[in-house]
C-alpha positions in Angstrom: -3.9 34.9 33.2 -5.3 31.7 34.6 -5.1 28.2 33.1 -8.6 26.7 32.6 -9.2 23.8 35.0 -11.0 21.7 32.3 -9.0 18.5 32.9 -9.0 18.7 36.7 -12.7 19.3 36.8 -13.7 16.6 34.3 -11.2 13.9 35.1 -12.4 13.3 38.7 -16.1 12.8 37.8 -17.2 9.1 37.6 -19.7 9.7 34.8 -16.9 11.3 32.6 -14.4 8.5 33.5 -17.0 5.9 32.5 -17.2 7.3 29.0 -13.6 8.7 28.5 -11.6 6.1 30.3 -9.6 6.1 33.5 -6.0 5.3 32.7 -5.5 7.9 31.4 -8.7 9.9 31.1 -8.9 10.9 27.4 -9.3 14.7 27.8 -6.6 16.8 26.1 -5.7 20.4 25.6 -5.5 21.5 21.9 -4.8 18.1 20.3 -5.0 14.4 21.2 -1.9 12.3 21.0 -1.5 10.1 17.8 -3.4 6.8 18.0 -5.6 7.9 21.0 -8.5 5.5 21.5 -12.0 6.8 20.8 -14.0 8.5 22.2 -11.9 11.4 23.5 -12.4 15.1 24.2 -10.2 18.0 23.2 -10.6 21.5 24.7 -9.1 24.7 23.3 -9.0 28.2 24.6 -10.5 30.6 22.1 -9.9 33.9 23.9 -9.3 35.3 27.3 -9.9 38.8 28.5 -9.1 40.4 31.9 -12.1 42.0 33.6 -10.4 45.3 34.1 -11.3 47.8 36.9 -10.6 51.5 37.1 -9.2 51.4 40.6 -7.2 48.2 40.8 -5.8 45.4 38.6 -8.3 42.8 37.2 -9.4 40.1 39.7 -11.2 38.0 37.2 -10.4 36.6 33.7 -13.2 35.9 31.2 -12.1 32.9 29.2 -13.9 31.5 26.2 -13.1 28.0 25.2 -14.5 25.0 23.2 -14.7 21.3 23.9 -15.2 18.8 21.1 -15.8 15.0 21.6 -14.5 12.8 18.8 -15.7 9.3 18.2 -16.2 6.7 15.4 -19.9 6.4 16.5 -22.0 9.5 16.0 -24.6 8.6 18.6 -21.9 7.9 21.2 -20.1 11.1 20.4 -23.4 13.0 21.1 -23.9 11.1 24.3 -20.4 11.7 25.6 -20.8 15.4 24.8 -23.9 15.5 27.0 -22.0 13.9 29.9 -19.2 16.4 29.6 -21.7 19.3 29.2 -23.6 18.3 32.3 -20.4 18.5 34.4 -18.8 21.5 32.9 -21.8 23.8 32.9 -21.8 23.6 36.7 -18.6 25.8 36.5 -19.2 28.0 33.5 -21.8 29.2 30.9 -22.3 27.3 27.7 -22.8 29.8 24.8 -23.2 27.7 21.7 -23.4 24.2 20.4 -21.3 23.4 17.3 -22.9 22.0 14.2 -22.2 18.2 13.9 -18.8 17.6 12.4 -17.7 14.7 10.2 -14.4 13.8 8.7 -12.7 10.8 7.2 -9.3 9.6 8.4 -8.0 6.8 6.1 -11.0 4.5 6.0 -12.5 5.6 9.4 -15.4 7.9 9.9 -14.8 10.4 12.7 -17.6 12.4 14.3 -17.1 15.6 16.3 -19.7 17.0 18.7 -18.9 20.1 20.6 -19.8 23.3 22.3 -18.4 26.7 23.3 -18.4 28.1 26.8 -17.3 31.1 28.9 -15.6 30.6 32.3 -15.0 33.5 34.7 -11.9 32.6 36.7 -10.7 34.3 39.8 -7.1 35.5 39.7 
């Protein structure tokens, strides 16, 4: 099973670094560290399936994952999602956009904007 290269792909693109910082780039697997500055992106693997063959072991894994951008400004969250989307869909297939997400932390409004995608990774 492969590890998705979400961070390595996104963290080297200037457009992504312009919106998610450079030291460090605010892209995290599963959960962001406490007190991370906004905006930031979190990616999570949903499922992974080997593309099995009858005559040999699988040589590709089909990985479904999601990316969500969190921010205190809903417009900026949508704009950052678009930047991330434009980069990531050069490597995989976007399958669904999430409904806009809103939550309240203490007295701060947090907006989430995300999408799901499928990535076929060579083994």
